[in-house]
N, C-alpha and C positions, 0 to 999 in steps of 0.2 A: 262741703264740696271737696274732695282729694284734691292732691296735688295736680297740677297741669304744664303743660308745655305749651308754646303759644308757636305754629306756623304762618309767619310772616309773608301771604303771597303777593308779591308788590308787582301787578302787572302795567298794561302801559294804558286799561283805562279806570283799572281802579286797585283798591288793595282790599286783600280778602283775609283774614284773619282768623284761624280755627284755633279753640284751645282742647287741648288732647289730652285726656288723662293715661296713668298707665297704663290699660287695657288696648291702648288704641281706640276706643272711644271719641270722637268728638260730641262734647260738650254746649260748643257753643261756638259759631259763628258769626262775625261780625265785619261787614264792607264799606270800602268809602270810593266814593268816585273823585278823579279829579281828572282837569280839559287837558287836551293837546291839544297845540300849538301848529299853526302850519301857516307860517307868513312867508310863504314864494312854492310855487307847484314846484314839488319833489322834497320841500322842505316839512323834517317832524320833530318838533323839539316842544319840553315839560320845563315847568321851574321845579327844582327839588325840591322847594322850601311846601308845594304840595304835594310831595309823595311823604314828608317829614309829619304834614299837618296831618295828612289823611290818617297815615297810622297810628297816630298818635288816639286821633277820634274815636278810631275803631276800637283799639287798647281802652277808652275812656266807656264806649259803652260795653265792652265785656264787663268791666268793673261796674257800671252804675247800672245798667239794665241786665246783666243777665247775673251779677249778684257771685262774679267772680274775686275772690278775694287776692290782693294784690299778693300778699303773704304765700298763697298757694301758685304763685306762680314762680317755677323754680327755674323756668330755662326760655329763655327765645331763639327762632336761629329764621334763616330766610330761604326763599325764592325769588329771583331774583329777572324784570328783564335784561335779554341780555342786550351787549356789545354797546349799552347807550355812555356819552361820554359827557363825563363833569369835573371840568378844569376850577381846579382850585389856584389862590393863591400861598402864601408865605404863613398867613393865618388862617387858611383851610375856608377860606371864604370861596362861595361861589362867585366862576367869571361873568360867567353869560349862561343862558338855556343851555339844558342838556339838547345834545345833538342824538336822538332816540336811532332804533335798530331799524326803522322804518324811514329815514331818510334817505334819499338817494341824490343825494347833490355829489359826491367825491368819488364817482368814477373817473377825472382826471387824474384822481390820487391814486386810484385802484390800476390804473397803467402806467402811474408813474413808477409805483412799487412793481409790479412785472417785469416794466422797463430796466431798473435799477441792479435788480435782485433776481430776476426770471425763477427758470427751478431752482437753487439755493434757495430760496422765500418758503417753498412749498418743502424743501425737505427740512428747514426747521422748524417752520410751525406747526407745519402737518395739512397745511390751506391754502387756497390760493386769498389772495385780495380780493375780495368782493364789499360791495357799496354799502351795505351794511355793519361791516367789522368798522371795531374802534380804530384802528390805526390809520384808514383813511381818513377819518374825522379828526385825529389830533393834525395831520398831514393839511387839512383844507384848514383850520381855523392860521395856524402854523403858514399857512401861504396867504389869506385871505382879512386873517384879522391880525398882523404881527403886533398890534400893542398893546392885545389882551394877552396875545402867548406870552410875549414879555413877561408878563405879570404872571407866569402861570408854573407854581411851585409842585405840583402833581397834578394826578387826576385818576378817579375812581368809576365806576359804573354803580347803574341807579341803587342795587341793595346795599351794597357796598359805603355807600355815602349815608343811609338811612345809618345800616351798623352803627357809623361814625356818629353820629347825631346822639343815637342812644347811649354811646357809651365813651366818647372824645378819644376814642383810639384809632386812626389809618391804618387802613391794611385792606388789600384785595384776596377775597377766595379765591383760590386756583381754578377750580373748573369757567370763574368768568375772567380771569386774566386769561386762560387759553384762548378763549372769543373775543378775546382782544386783537388776535394774530399778530403780536409782538413776543410772544413767547418761543423760549426752544422747548414744546412740549415733550420732550422722550427726556429732557435732563430733568426741564420741573423748573424751570427757572426763564427770568427775561431774558430775552436773549441780546448777546452784545453787537452781534451782526448786525442786528434789526437796530439798533441804538447808535449804530455809527453811521451804516445808511445813510441813515435821514436826519441824522445830527441831531439826535434826542439823548437828553443826558441821563448816566443812567440812576441820580436819584428824583430822576420825576417819575422814575417808576415805584409803585409801595411797597412794601413787603407783604409777601404773597402768602397765605395764611390755609388752611385746609379745611374744608368743610365741615365735620364734627370737633375743632378745634376751638377751643376755651378763646376769646377774644376779650374777654373784660366783663368786668358787671355794667351796670345800669350806674350810670351815672348821677352823684346827687343833681344836676343841673336838671338834668333828663326826668327823673323821679319826680321833681318838682312839678314838672310841667305835664305829667304824663298818670301823676299817679300810684305808677311803679313803687320798688322799694330799691335799695343799691343792694338789695342780697340776690337780687334775681340776676345770673349768669348767661351771659350772651354766647352763639356762637357763630361759628363764619359763615355758615349758611350754602345755597346752593345758586348756578344758572337756573332758570326756568326746569332747559328741557333735563338739566340732569338732574332734577328735584322733580322732574314729571315720573322719570325712570323711576330712582329711588320708591319715587308714593306710586311706583305699579307695582314694584316688586321685580324688577327687569334687574335679576344679582347676576345672571351668567352665560358663560359665554354661547351658549346653547339659545339664549332668548333675543329674540327681537322685539319689537312694541311699534306698532300699527296706531299712526295716531290719528286721529280724522277731525280736524275741529275745520273753521275757516280754511285755513291752511293744510296741509298735511306732511307729518314726518315721521319716519321710520327711524327707527334708534337701534343701537348694539353695543351692548354691553365688550367691553375689551378687555381682557385681565394684562394685557402688558402692547408697550407699541412697537411690536416686532412687524406687525401686518403692515403693509403700505400699500394703501387706495390711490397713490399718484394722483393726492387732489379732488380727484373724482366725486368726494364725501367728505364732507368735514369730520375732521379728528382733533377731539380734545380732552384734556385733563378732567376726571371725573369728580364730583363731591367726594365718592369713597376714596380713601387714604391710599395711594400706587395705582387706579385702575385708571379706563381710559372709556370714553365714549365715542361713536362714530356714529354720524347720522346725515340722512337726505330729505330733501326738502322737496314737498311739490305745491306750489305754491295755491292752487287752486284746489280743493279737497272738498270738504262739505259747502265753501262760499259756492262750485261747481253744481250741486246738487238744490243750494237755496235759490240760486239763477235760476236754474230752470223751473223750482216750484212756482216763483215769484212770476214768468215772463209765461208759462202754459197751464201752470194747472193753482193757480192765486185760493181758489175756492174749495181744493182738495183737502180735505185729513192729509197732513203730512208723516202718518205713519199708513193712513192706506193706499197713500202714491208710492211709497217705495213700495209695499208688499204686493201693486200690481207686478210690480214688475216679475214675481213670481209665474205669471202668465205667458210671459216671454221665454226664451230657451238660452242654451249657453251660448254667448256669442250673439244675443240678440236678434237671431235672425239673420245675422249678416249684415249688422249693423254696430258702425264703432264709434264712440264720439271719443277724443284728445281733451283732456281736460285745461288744454292752455290757456284759459279765457285772461287771465292778468299776466301771460308770459310763464318761463315757465326757468327752474332753479338747475333741479337735478332731476337725468345727465345731460340736460339741456340747459346748460349756464344762458337762454337767450328772452331777455323780456320785452323782445316785441316779437315772439311766437304769438299765435292767436289760435284757439277752440275750434276744432271743425267737425263734422258728421260726415261720415263716409259709407257709402253702401246702400241709401237712403232710393224705397222702389214704392211703387204703389200698393203694397204689399202689407208695409209696414204700419203697425198700430200707435195705441199713444204707450203704453205697456212696453212696447221692444226700446222704446228714447229711453222710458224709465231704466231700462234694464243697461240700456248702455252705458248711461251716466254712473251708475254703480259701476258697474263693469271698468270705465274708461277710467276713474280713481284708481280702482283698483289695479292695471295694469301698468297705470301711471307709479306706484311702487311697487309692482314687478322688475321694471324698471332698476331702481333701486339695491332689489334684491337682485339682482342678475349682476351687479360689479358686485359685490360682497361673491359672491359665487365664483366669479372670474376672479378674485383674488386669493381663492383657496381659501375661505373661511366657512364653516359648516354650521347649520343650526338649524334647529328643527321644531321649537318652540314659537308663536306667534301671539303678543298678549295685545289685543286690542283693545283702545280707548280710545274715548270719544263720541262721535255721531254714528261711526260705522260698525260701535260695541253694541248699540240700541236696537239691533234688527234683527235677527236672527237668520233671515232670509240673506243681509249681508255677510252676518259674519259667514254664514257654508259658501257663499260667494267667496270672501277670503280663502279660506280655507282650500279651494278646487281651485282658485288662479294661484297662488302659491305653491300652493300642493304641498303644503304642511299642515300641522296641527296647533288650530289657532282656539285660544282659549279669550273669555273676559270678565273682568275683578266683582265679585256678588256687590262691595262698596265703594267705587270708585270715586277718590279725592282727589287723585294727581300730584301738581308742586304743593300744596299748603302742606297736606300729610305728610309728604319728603324732606319738606324742613321740618317739621316737629319731628320726624322718624332723626335728624340730626342732631337738633335738641336733646332729644333722648339719650342719645351716641353717647352726647358730648358728657351729659351728667352721671352716665354711668348705669344708669336705667339698664341700658343691652351692653355686650362686649362689643359691637359692630354693629355698624349698619347694617350691616345682613342680616344679622340676626333677629335686631328691631324692624324691618322692612316686612321679615318673612311672619313673625310673630304679629305684627298689626294689619296682613292683608291676607286675603284670603279666593282663591281661584272659582270662575263659577262651572256651568258651562262647558265642556269640549266640542270643538267642532272637527272632525275628520275630513282628509279630502276626502271625495270619491274619484276612485281611479281611472273612469271612463270619461269623468265632467274634467277632473285635470287633465289629461289627458287630451281632449278636445281644447279646453283652452289654450295650452300649450300653442296649437296650431294657430287660434286666433292672437294672441300675443305677439309671435312671430310676426303677424302680418300689422299687427297695430306698430311695430317698432319701422317700421317702414312710413310711417305716420309721415312724420316730422319730415323728414330728410326729402320727401314727397312734396312737401307743403310748404316748410321753411319761406322758401324765396317767393311766394303768391302770398303768402300770407304777410309780408316782408312789405311788400309792392302794397299790399291793398293799406297796409295801416297808411305808407308813408303817402298815399292820395287820401286816406282821411282826413293827414292832416295837413294836405295842401289846399283844403276846401276850408280849413276857419281862419 
């Protein structure tokens, strides 16, 4: 076996580790699941020890089951679930279960941040303080568990904790640090203003390191635990969305990623911090040194389609169901679907909006409903594209990944609605590959992250917009944009009614 790097993809439900050789081939993969704890409604927590154990089991399996020699593992880096809070005491011992990105208990703290700092907070951190981010979680513990917080001397995000346990050196990588919303993003440092506003000591915030930066060797203690050698070098890593962008070759300002998983992400590479989206999209430091990325989120993307299938087409083959949309027309014969099944994030930060179909009549067939769902998901992405265009940023290529990249019909719908060239990847590997690219760059296999990502990725077929369909979709999207304002009040009243019945 030739030398390899390991890309550790630390997710919410499992860790997946990819061993990648110098040519960018994944020569082995192992994963390990771990539990999620939801002790109260809206709470979402994990035991950080489960991440360490899961990562170690996967590494041991790579060595024992896949025959990867420890001495051939020259570098390791990470992609990590974002925003999770791991509180540490003076001895770097974990003080309480980690509070995760999908925990929603912090609404009072987000309001507190907005009331105390207002526009200044957005100007410094380049983001609004939402429940998912780390700073509101810190304030929640400070206000609700003061006896625990009084013992806290530092904190990290999930993948940075795993890296600490593997190296014995505590630091936070910059793309995850930006996701705490406690950073001065443009100046690439922790914000003194945020620290002072909320009574947080500067030494509570760990050292910030870059994505491909050397973070230490595997420690003797972890080598004994895992079977790795202390010669293996460890590098900073990336927040999962930053790693996903690197692994998908989103490397130039003219490129945007369209990712359809359970939720949907539109992500744009940013060369510098000069553009101002006024907090309408997230804006973070990238794991590519000196660069940035922005992103908008639609909460139910692939989930909307899987919900439709489960509810209305349970016995149908998934691919056949999606392709049946080809029997319908642009605009689904006048049928609009808004995919707000679990609320919406961008551009409507509204957890209580709900989905709707508009325009149903007796002539509509199932194929129209399928088409309306496919189109509605992409219209919600187009809402995010409009924010970019209103800010004056230009791009011409959309890289589609996830579920939306598996159907030629859906790829063409994206090209027509976005009115942009859409491409997919020949071998989509995502965040784990992004992590491996950072390790390879850190080791000096490549001069830059961009060089590594270009060498290890290749694009598949291009889908170009049809001018006639694109013009029709522009008309339909203008109507789609009216639905939120027309239905929000009704949607909120219906949800109140439903809650009152419980």
